[in-house]
N, CA and C atoms as a LAMMPS dump frame, in Angstrom:
ITEM: TIMESTEP
0
ITEM: NUMBER OF ATOMS
168
ITEM: BOX BOUNDS ff ff ff
-5.0000000000000000e+02 5.0000000000000000e+02
-5.0000000000000000e+02 5.0000000000000000e+02
-5.0000000000000000e+02 5.0000000000000000e+02
ITEM: ATOMS id mol type element x y z
1 1 1 N 75.891 -422.289 419.561
2 1 2 C 75.743 -421.292 418.44
3 1 3 C 76.966 -420.945 418.319
4 2 1 N 77.449 -420.797 416.878
5 2 2 C 78.973 -420.204 416.435
6 2 3 C 78.719 -418.715 416.095
7 3 1 N 79.914 -418.255 416.485
8 3 2 C 80.105 -416.682 416.318
9 3 3 C 81.035 -416.369 415.227
10 4 1 N 81.314 -415.416 414.649
11 4 2 C 82.209 -414.877 413.74
12 4 3 C 83.601 -414.763 414.521
13 5 1 N 83.602 -414.67 415.511
14 5 2 C 85.044 -414.714 416.257
15 5 3 C 85.406 -415.746 417.079
16 6 1 N 85.263 -416.755 416.232
17 6 2 C 85.606 -418.237 416.957
18 6 3 C 87.205 -418.285 417.226
19 7 1 N 87.45 -418.799 418.528
20 7 2 C 88.905 -419.162 418.839
21 7 3 C 89.198 -420.352 419.044
22 8 1 N 88.703 -421.327 418.134
23 8 2 C 89.1 -422.81 418.215
24 8 3 C 90.35 -423.236 417.461
25 9 1 N 90.707 -422.392 416.557
26 9 2 C 91.919 -422.713 415.684
27 9 3 C 91.925 -421.64 414.645
28 10 1 N 92.562 -422.145 413.757
29 10 2 C 92.867 -421.39 412.402
30 10 3 C 91.589 -421.662 411.308
31 11 1 N 91.135 -420.826 410.608
32 11 2 C 90.068 -420.817 409.879
33 11 3 C 90.489 -421.385 408.375
34 12 1 N 89.473 -421.74 407.589
35 12 2 C 90.031 -422.327 406.182
36 12 3 C 90.815 -421.547 405.597
37 13 1 N 90.75 -420.298 405.494
38 13 2 C 91.648 -419.197 404.805
39 13 3 C 93.312 -419.299 405.182
40 14 1 N 93.184 -419.333 406.495
41 14 2 C 94.471 -419.738 407.117
42 14 3 C 95.2 -420.921 406.632
43 15 1 N 94.482 -421.978 406.739
44 15 2 C 94.878 -423.335 406.444
45 15 3 C 95.32 -423.314 404.782
46 16 1 N 94.334 -422.772 404.126
47 16 2 C 94.49 -422.558 402.539
48 16 3 C 95.91 -421.882 402.368
49 17 1 N 96.223 -420.794 403.12
50 17 2 C 97.481 -419.852 402.797
51 17 3 C 98.6 -420.893 403.437
52 18 1 N 98.557 -421.633 404.301
53 18 2 C 99.532 -422.323 404.761
54 18 3 C 99.838 -423.416 403.642
55 19 1 N 98.73 -424.018 403.21
56 19 2 C 98.964 -425.288 402.257
57 19 3 C 99.822 -424.695 400.912
58 20 1 N 99.436 -423.527 400.538
59 20 2 C 99.828 -422.838 399.203
60 20 3 C 101.346 -422.354 399.859
61 21 1 N 101.607 -422.075 400.62
62 21 2 C 103.05 -421.676 401.307
63 21 3 C 103.838 -423.058 401.123
64 22 1 N 103.313 -424.054 401.726
65 22 2 C 104.205 -425.24 401.556
66 22 3 C 104.374 -425.771 400.211
67 23 1 N 103.323 -425.628 399.529
68 23 2 C 103.573 -426.18 398.054
69 23 3 C 104.722 -425.201 397.258
70 24 1 N 104.552 -423.9 397.508
71 24 2 C 105.527 -422.982 396.92
72 24 3 C 107.001 -423.413 397.288
73 25 1 N 107.154 -423.708 398.728
74 25 2 C 108.449 -423.997 399.04
75 25 3 C 108.811 -425.533 398.466
76 26 1 N 107.901 -426.351 398.487
77 26 2 C 108.336 -427.571 397.915
78 26 3 C 108.669 -427.696 396.654
79 27 1 N 107.829 -426.644 395.677
80 27 2 C 108.249 -426.54 394.51
81 27 3 C 109.603 -425.826 394.154
82 28 1 N 110.13 -424.639 395.254
83 28 2 C 111.299 -424.34 394.892
84 28 3 C 112.403 -425.366 395.325
85 29 1 N 112.093 -425.906 396.342
86 29 2 C 113.19 -427.223 396.449
87 29 3 C 113.33 -427.964 395.466
88 30 1 N 112.252 -428.44 394.507
89 30 2 C 112.373 -429.46 393.757
90 30 3 C 113.286 -428.661 392.262
91 31 1 N 112.804 -427.41 392.325
92 31 2 C 113.496 -426.982 391.225
93 31 3 C 114.888 -426.656 391.211
94 32 1 N 115.363 -426.5 392.513
95 32 2 C 116.677 -426.142 392.976
96 32 3 C 117.651 -427.465 392.771
97 33 1 N 116.975 -428.462 393.212
98 33 2 C 117.536 -429.935 393.077
99 33 3 C 117.58 -430.301 391.407
100 34 1 N 116.381 -430.103 390.738
101 34 2 C 116.664 -430.334 389.484
102 34 3 C 117.737 -429.389 388.871
103 35 1 N 117.71 -428.327 389.166
104 35 2 C 118.417 -427.365 388.265
105 35 3 C 119.843 -427.721 388.689
106 36 1 N 120.477 -428.137 389.772
107 36 2 C 121.787 -428.61 390.213
108 36 3 C 122.126 -429.774 389.625
109 37 1 N 121.06 -430.856 389.121
110 37 2 C 121.391 -432.013 388.478
111 37 3 C 121.488 -432.134 386.971
112 38 1 N 121.102 -431.227 386.363
113 38 2 C 121.058 -430.994 384.909
114 38 3 C 122.285 -430.497 384.213
115 39 1 N 122.594 -431.253 383.403
116 39 2 C 123.908 -430.633 382.733
117 39 3 C 123.437 -430.496 381.195
118 40 1 N 124.019 -429.407 380.685
119 40 2 C 123.858 -429.092 379.2
120 40 3 C 124.441 -430.057 378.303
121 41 1 N 123.93 -430.292 377.26
122 41 2 C 124.528 -431.153 376.158
123 41 3 C 125.505 -430.764 375.569
124 42 1 N 126.663 -431.447 375.218
125 42 2 C 127.874 -430.998 374.452
126 42 3 C 127.648 -431.505 373.102
127 43 1 N 128.027 -430.608 372.095
128 43 2 C 127.882 -430.963 370.868
129 43 3 C 129.413 -430.97 370.137
130 44 1 N 129.623 -431.751 369.296
131 44 2 C 130.966 -431.711 368.578
132 44 3 C 130.985 -430.609 367.536
133 45 1 N 131.999 -429.8 367.384
134 45 2 C 131.955 -428.689 366.502
135 45 3 C 133.273 -428.767 365.391
136 46 1 N 132.848 -428.679 364.511
137 46 2 C 134.03 -428.87 363.396
138 46 3 C 133.828 -427.604 362.472
139 47 1 N 135.169 -426.826 362.464
140 47 2 C 135.501 -425.993 361.703
141 47 3 C 136.22 -426.341 360.45
142 48 1 N 135.742 -425.862 359.289
143 48 2 C 136.227 -425.96 357.989
144 48 3 C 136.72 -424.768 357.445
145 49 1 N 138.057 -424.74 357.05
146 49 2 C 138.978 -423.782 356.474
147 49 3 C 139.207 -423.78 355.134
148 50 1 N 138.924 -422.912 354.403
149 50 2 C 138.985 -422.988 352.935
150 50 3 C 140.541 -422.826 352.727
151 51 1 N 140.829 -423.606 351.392
152 51 2 C 142.243 -423.803 351.056
153 51 3 C 142.841 -422.225 350.792
154 52 1 N 142.055 -421.328 350.373
155 52 2 C 142.73 -419.758 350.378
156 52 3 C 143.353 -419.329 351.396
157 53 1 N 143.403 -419.874 352.477
158 53 2 C 144.1 -419.57 353.802
159 53 3 C 145.491 -420.025 353.86
160 54 1 N 145.727 -421.001 353.337
161 54 2 C 147.015 -421.679 353.472
162 54 3 C 148.099 -421.584 352.288
163 55 1 N 149.31 -421.07 352.622
164 55 2 C 150.151 -420.624 351.601
165 55 3 C 150.283 -421.846 350.393
166 56 1 N 150.399 -421.431 349.352
167 56 2 C 150.95 -422.28 348.065
168 56 3 C 151.992 -423.175 348.063
């Protein structure tokens, strides 16, 4: 007969919390690796100055 206070190991709730913790930790590591490897795109910028700014 099984009682409420069984001492055979961790319950389902504890295993679920451990699994969620492992998934959160793995996600944090993955985001850290991804964030360290991504570089922003560089765009070429050209500024046009009107002829009014040059001496005649």
